[in-house]
C-alpha positions as CSV (number, residue, x, y, z in Angstrom):
1,M,-63.5,91.4,65.6
2,L,-62.1,94.8,66.7
3,P,-64.0,97.0,69.1
4,S,-65.3,100.5,68.3
5,F,-64.6,103.4,70.6
6,E,-66.8,106.4,71.1
7,K,-65.1,109.5,72.5
8,N,-66.4,113.0,73.2
9,R,-66.0,114.1,69.6
10,L,-65.1,111.0,67.7
11,L,-66.2,107.5,66.7
12,V,-63.2,105.2,66.2
13,R,-64.3,102.0,64.5
14,P,-62.6,99.1,62.7
15,R,-61.5,100.0,59.2
16,T,-63.4,98.2,56.4
17,V,-63.3,98.0,52.6
18,A,-66.0,100.8,52.7
19,D,-63.1,103.2,53.8
20,F,-61.0,102.2,50.8
21,E,-61.5,105.2,48.6
22,A,-61.2,107.7,51.5
23,C,-57.9,106.1,52.5
24,L,-56.6,106.3,48.9
25,A,-57.6,109.9,48.6
26,M,-55.9,110.8,51.9
27,D,-52.7,109.0,50.9
28,R,-52.6,110.9,47.6
29,D,-52.2,114.2,49.4
30,P,-48.4,114.7,49.3
31,E,-48.5,116.7,52.6
32,V,-50.2,113.8,54.4
33,T,-47.6,111.2,53.3
34,R,-44.6,113.6,53.2
35,F,-42.9,111.7,56.1
36,I,-44.1,108.2,55.2
37,P,-42.4,106.2,52.4
38,G,-44.9,104.2,50.3
39,P,-46.4,103.5,46.9
40,W,-48.6,106.6,47.1
41,N,-47.8,107.8,43.5
42,N,-48.2,104.4,41.9
43,P,-52.0,103.7,41.8
44,P,-51.9,99.9,41.2
45,E,-49.2,99.4,43.9
46,H,-51.0,101.8,46.3
47,E,-54.3,100.0,45.8
48,A,-52.8,96.6,46.3
49,F,-50.9,97.8,49.4
50,L,-54.1,99.2,50.9
51,R,-56.2,96.3,50.0
52,K,-53.7,93.9,51.6
53,R,-53.6,96.0,54.8
54,I,-57.5,96.0,55.0
55,E,-57.9,92.3,54.3
56,T,-55.0,90.8,56.2
57,S,-55.6,89.6,59.8
58,L,-52.8,91.2,61.9
59,G,-53.5,89.2,65.1
60,E,-56.1,89.1,67.8
61,G,-57.1,92.7,68.8
62,L,-54.8,94.2,66.2
63,G,-55.5,96.2,63.1
64,Y,-56.6,99.6,61.8
65,W,-59.4,101.8,63.0
66,S,-61.1,104.6,61.0
67,I,-61.8,107.9,62.6
68,F,-65.0,109.9,62.2
69,Q,-66.3,113.1,63.9
70,K,-69.6,112.2,65.6
71,Q,-71.3,115.3,64.1
72,Q,-70.3,114.1,60.6
73,L,-70.1,110.4,60.5
74,D,-69.8,110.5,56.7
75,R,-66.5,112.4,56.8
76,F,-63.5,110.2,57.1
77,L,-60.8,111.9,59.2
78,G,-58.1,109.3,59.0
79,W,-57.0,106.2,60.9
80,I,-55.1,104.7,63.8
81,L,-53.2,101.5,63.7
82,L,-52.1,98.9,66.3
83,I,-50.2,96.3,64.4
84,P,-47.1,94.1,64.6
85,Y,-44.1,96.4,64.0
86,D,-43.5,96.9,60.3
87,G,-46.3,94.4,59.7
88,I,-44.2,91.5,61.1
89,G,-43.4,92.2,64.8
90,P,-42.5,91.0,67.3
91,E,-43.1,94.4,68.8
92,I,-46.5,96.2,68.5
93,E,-46.6,99.6,67.0
94,I,-49.2,102.4,67.1
95,G,-49.5,104.9,64.4
96,W,-51.9,107.5,63.0
97,R,-52.6,109.3,59.7
98,L,-55.1,112.0,59.3
99,N,-56.5,114.2,56.5
100,R,-55.3,117.7,56.5
101,L,-58.8,118.9,57.4
102,A,-58.3,117.1,60.7
103,W,-54.9,118.5,61.6
104,G,-54.3,120.6,64.6
105,K,-57.6,119.7,66.3
106,G,-56.5,117.1,68.8
107,F,-58.2,114.3,66.9
108,A,-55.1,112.0,66.6
109,T,-54.5,112.2,70.4
110,E,-58.2,111.6,71.1
111,A,-58.4,108.6,68.8
112,A,-55.1,107.1,69.9
113,R,-55.8,107.0,73.6
114,P,-58.5,104.3,73.6
115,I,-56.4,102.2,71.1
116,L,-53.5,102.4,73.5
117,E,-55.7,101.4,76.4
118,H,-57.1,98.6,74.3
119,A,-53.5,97.4,73.6
120,F,-52.7,97.1,77.3
121,R,-56.0,96.2,78.8
122,T,-57.7,93.9,76.2
123,V,-54.8,92.6,74.0
124,G,-52.4,92.3,77.0
125,M,-49.4,94.0,75.4
126,S,-46.7,95.0,77.8
127,R,-45.1,97.6,75.4
128,V,-46.2,99.6,72.4
129,V,-43.7,101.5,70.1
130,A,-43.8,104.2,67.5
131,D,-41.1,105.3,65.0
132,I,-41.6,108.8,63.8
133,D,-39.7,110.9,61.2
134,P,-37.7,113.5,63.1
135,R,-39.2,116.3,61.0
136,N,-42.8,115.2,61.8
137,L,-43.2,117.4,64.9
138,P,-47.0,117.1,65.1
139,S,-46.7,113.3,65.3
140,I,-44.0,113.6,67.9
141,R,-46.4,115.8,70.0
142,V,-49.1,113.2,69.7
143,A,-46.8,110.5,70.9
144,K,-45.8,112.6,73.9
145,K,-49.5,113.5,74.7
146,I,-50.5,109.8,74.9
147,G,-47.7,109.1,77.3
148,M,-45.0,107.7,75.0
149,R,-41.4,108.5,75.9
150,F,-38.4,109.1,73.5
151,V,-36.2,106.0,73.8
152,G,-33.6,106.8,71.1
153,N,-32.8,107.5,67.5
154,G,-33.2,104.8,65.0
155,V,-33.6,103.9,61.3
156,H,-36.8,102.7,59.8
157,G,-36.1,101.2,56.4
158,K,-33.4,103.6,55.2
159,D,-34.8,106.7,56.9
160,P,-33.8,108.1,60.3
161,C,-36.5,108.1,63.0
162,K,-37.2,109.0,66.5
163,C,-38.2,106.0,68.5
164,Y,-40.9,106.3,71.2
165,A,-42.3,103.6,73.5
166,I,-44.8,103.2,76.3
167,E,-45.0,100.3,78.7
168,K,-48.0,99.0,80.5
169,R,-46.3,99.5,83.8
170,D,-46.1,103.2,83.0
171,L,-49.9,103.4,83.2
172,D,-52.2,102.5,86.0
173,L,-55.2,101.1,84.1
174,S,-57.1,100.1,87.2
175,S,-57.3,103.6,88.8
176,P,-59.4,106.5,87.6
177,R,-56.8,108.8,89.3
178,T,-53.9,107.8,87.1
179,A,-51.4,110.6,86.7
180,T,-51.0,109.9,83.0
181,P,-52.1,112.3,80.2
182,Y,-54.8,110.0,79.1
183,A,-56.4,109.1,82.4
184,A,-59.2,111.7,82.2
185,A,-59.9,110.8,78.6
186,R,-60.0,107.1,79.4
187,R,-62.9,107.7,81.9
188,R,-64.9,109.3,79.0
189,T,-64.4,106.4,76.6
190,R,-67.2,104.0,75.7
191,I,-66.3,100.7,74.1
192,H,-68.6,99.0,71.6
193,R,-68.1,95.4,70.6
């Protein structure tokens, strides 16, 4: 079972079937999925895709987490993923998708930090990657804020992407005085199992 994380403003908990309709609604917003190819405009395919992602075990400590603001636990803000790259690996990728109402408030960064720490500390990953559409500047900013570095240009499917990565050795997970962007946030994270 995946852990939940409580941050200053957010509850980040494992995604469940109860989040199904909220995920579908978010994906149907063309602005939200503008940079992400998928079956968003084909309801049967979209529903099958989402159901498979919710029901499939992606490996120990890997999966999707739903994001909620602690003041409004009934309002789904989006999700964070930590899964095998493109669903098959061998690398592990982190990603995020948020409703428009959650954009520009730092929620993606706040939610991604404990997931990244979980990847290194609990799951034992040595490296985590993210491929981002070069036009998706807000996601590029999130990747940089959580300590990821640009490692090159690539292609994801048929689309160009910016490739980002972070390695465990880039972070000092044992010291509260770590000089990384998420060190202070890490000290404020509570993990619920």
